[in-house]
Every structure is written in structure tokens, then in C-alpha cells.
N, C-alpha and C positions, 0 to 999 in steps of 0.2 A: 798502451793501456789508457792514456789520457784521451786519445781519439775515440776509443771504444766507449768510455763513459759519456763523452760529449754526444756521441751518436745515439746512445740509448735514452738520454734525457728527454728528447722530444717524444719518443715512443712512450715513455713513462707518463708524460703529461697527457698524451692523447688517451691512454688507457684510463687514467684518473678521470678525465672528462667523460669518457664513455660510461664508467661505473657510476659517477654522480648522476649522469643523465638517466641511466636505467633506474636508479633509486628514486629519482624524482618522478619518473613515469609510473613506477610500481607502487609508490606510497599511497596515492589516492585510490588505487585499485584494491590494495590490501587493507586499508583503514576500516572500511565497513565490516570486514570479517573479524577484525580485532575488537571493534566497538560493539558488535551485536550481542555477544554474551553478557555485556554490562547492562543490556536493556531488559534483563530479567526483572529489574527493578527500575524505579525512577519514572520520570515523565518526559520521554523523548519528544522532540519536535520534528516536523517534516522539513525537507529542504525548501519547499515552497513557503512554509511559515517563516523560516529563517530569511529567505530572500525578500519576502514582503516586509519584514521588520527592518531589514537593512535599507530598503528603498523607501521607507516611510509609509508604505501602504498599510491600511488597517488590518489588524489580526485580533480575532477574539477566540480564545480557547480556554475552557475551564476543565481541567482533567477530572474525570469521574472513574473511580475504580469499577471493575467489571460487575461486582456484586451490587453496586448502587445504580446500575442501569436497568431500566425496564427489561425483563426477559424477552419481551416481544421484539425488541430491536435487534439483538444479535441473531435471533431466529430469522427475522425478515431479511436481514442483510445477507446471511448465508444463503437463504433461499433465492435471493435475487442475484447475488454476485458470484457464488461459488458453491453449487449444490453438493460437490464432493469434498468440501473442505475437511470434513471429519476423517476421510479415508486416504486422501492423497498425501504425499510427502513434500508438499510445497509447490509442485507443478502438476497440473492435470494434463498428462501427455495426450490422452485421447482428444480432449477439447482442442489442444494445440494443433494436433494433426488435422482436425476438421477445419480449423481456421486456415491452415496452410493449403488444404485442398480447395477451399472456397476461393482463396486468392489465386491459385493456379487456374481455376475455372473462370476467372474474371468476375466473380461475385463479390459483392460488398463484404469486406472482412468484418466478422462479428468479434466481439470482445472475447478473448480466450484466456485472459489473465485471472489467476486465482487471487484470493484475498492476500495470500502470502506474497505473491508477486507484486501486488499493489503496495503492500507494506514496504517491500524492498525498494520499489520505485519512489514512493513518497518520502521515505527516510533518507535515501542516499543518492537518487538519480534525478532525472528531470522529466517533465511531462512531454507529451507528443509522441508520435510514432517514429521509431528509428530502429533500424537493424542493429546498430551498435548498442543502443540502450537495451534492447531486448537480449542481446548477447551477454551483457553485464547482469541483467536482471535474473535470468534463469538460474545460474549457479548460486547467486546470492539468495534467491528464494529457497533453494534446497538447503543452504547453510542455515538460514533463519529457522526453517522447520526442524532442523537437526538440533539446534541449541536452545530453542525456546518452546515451551509448551503451547499447545493449540489455544488454550484459553488466553494466554498472554499475548499471542499474536493477534487474536481477535480484539482483545482489550486495547492494544496499541492502535489497531486499525480504526476502532470506534472513537479514538481520541485524536487522530491526525487526519482523517478523511475530511475533505472540503464539503461542508454541509450547508452552505449559505452563499448568496450571490456577492457578498461584500466582505469577505475575509472571515467568515464564520467557519471554524474548524472544530470537528469533534461533535459527539452526540449532544452534549450539554448546550453548546452554543447553537447548534442546529435546532434543537427542540425549543429553546427560548425564542429564537428568531421566528420560527414557523408557527408555534402554538402558544407561546408565552408561558410555558411550563417547563419543569425540569425533565431531564432524561429519565429519571426514576418514575415519573408519572405518566409516561407515554402509554396510550391505549394501543390495542392491536392495529387499528386503522391508522393512527398517527405514525406508529413505527413503520408500517408498510409504506406510507407516503414518503417518509424520509428515505427509506431504501429505494423507492422508485425514482428519486431525483439523482441518485448516483449513476454515473460518475460526473454529472454535469449540472451542479446546482445553480449555475448561472443562467442556463436556458430553461431549466425545469424548476417548478416551484411546489413546495409542499404546503405553503401557506395558502396559495390560490391555485390549486392543481387544475390543469387542463384535462381534457378527455383522455389523452394518452397516459398521463401520470395516474389518473384515477383507475384506468384499466390495469396498468401494471401493478398498482397497489393491491387491487383485488386478487391478482394472480399470486402476489407475494404473501398475502395473508393465508391463502390456501397452502402454499408451499411451506410456510412456517410450521404448520402442524406436522408435516412429514420430517422436517429438520429436527424437531424436538427430540425424538427418540435417538437419532444418530448422535446428536450433540451430547445427550445425557450419557451415552455409552462411551464417548471418546473425549470428553472435555478435559480429562487429566492427562491425556497422551501428549 
């Protein structure tokens, strides 16, 4: 019996190490799912904001509640980033299939991420294109849409999206940097210009827009009118 106990002790130690290793691997994957329901309230920060703060890079963000943001901005952002935001459940599968088809055909991949996917990425993941990141992002977006109302998802997005070239995050910081006014006072044109610089405010400018940004902003102003009805009907879902 003494020999049996001695032989099983190494096996027990190995199993303990395996269990601990699995827990260490699963914890970071499960944490976002546990934290997301808590984001029904509060002022969450993005992973990029946290990283910039830790590394000493500048970060400017002043949280603004949804009702205090000019209504033109959420309409323009939905029109530019995610036309089916009101109706999909976190992932626009049709748009995702089109992106995959384009990639198979060798065409330049278009952005197929919904606003909810971008919230998942910004809050919990990392920038850049990666199959692994996308694999983590999709189920997380479905979960975010399940536990948070549409208006709250959009409110979070408008407060964590990068909207300036030097660490400006969120609608208020973006509006102040580009136009010297608050997010509450944005005109339809200014809101569309801010939407047009997403998702790359480093290369695009709302303050000094080039021809491409001006063209996009005109398109998004037109789309904003179509978004209004959809948003009014689905904002509480």
C-alpha cells in the first residue's frame, strides 16, 4: 500500500498542475462574460485607453450620457458603421459572409464588424486583424447584445471609440478637439464628419477634412435620416 500511495503522488501533482493551467487559460476568456452585465451602469474604459494610461501615453476622455449627446452623432455613427444595428443581435451575418466572400475572391476586405463587435474588441481585446481575435470577438458580441440594451451599447461605443489623433476617446473629447464645442452641440455636418473619421482618426481629420472625409460625411448625413426611424422603434430593445 505504501508503494501504491507513492506511485499516485506524482499523478496527483500532474493533475493539479493541469487543472491550474486550464483555470489560468480559461479565466481571461471567461472574465469579459462575467464583467459585461456590470456595464449596464458605470463608465467603462477600453483596453486601448488602459494600455495608453499604463504606458504614459496621453488619454483624454470625458464620459457623456447618451441623452446629453447631440442626436445627430449616434444616427451618423450607425449610418456609417452599422446600418443594421437596430435589427441584428450583435453580429451582421450577411455582412460577415460578404467580407469572407471578398477575401476568397482576393478582393480587399471591407470592414464587416458591427458596432457591438467593435465594443467587444475595444473593451476586452486588441486592435489589428487576427483570426484568433475575430474568433473571440464574435461570441462576445452576441453576449453583449444579449445582456445590454441597444442604447447602452451605443452609449458605451460613443464614449470609448478613438476620435482624435493623440489619445482623444469618446464623443466629447472628439468634438472638443475637432470643433471646440461639446458633443451636445454638434451640428448634423459636424456629427457626420466625426463619423467619417472612424475607425482611423489618426489618418483622417474632422477638424481639417480632406475630400474623402467630406464625401463620406455627406453620405452619412443622408443615411442618418434613414437611421432615425429604425432607431426610434428599437432604441429600448
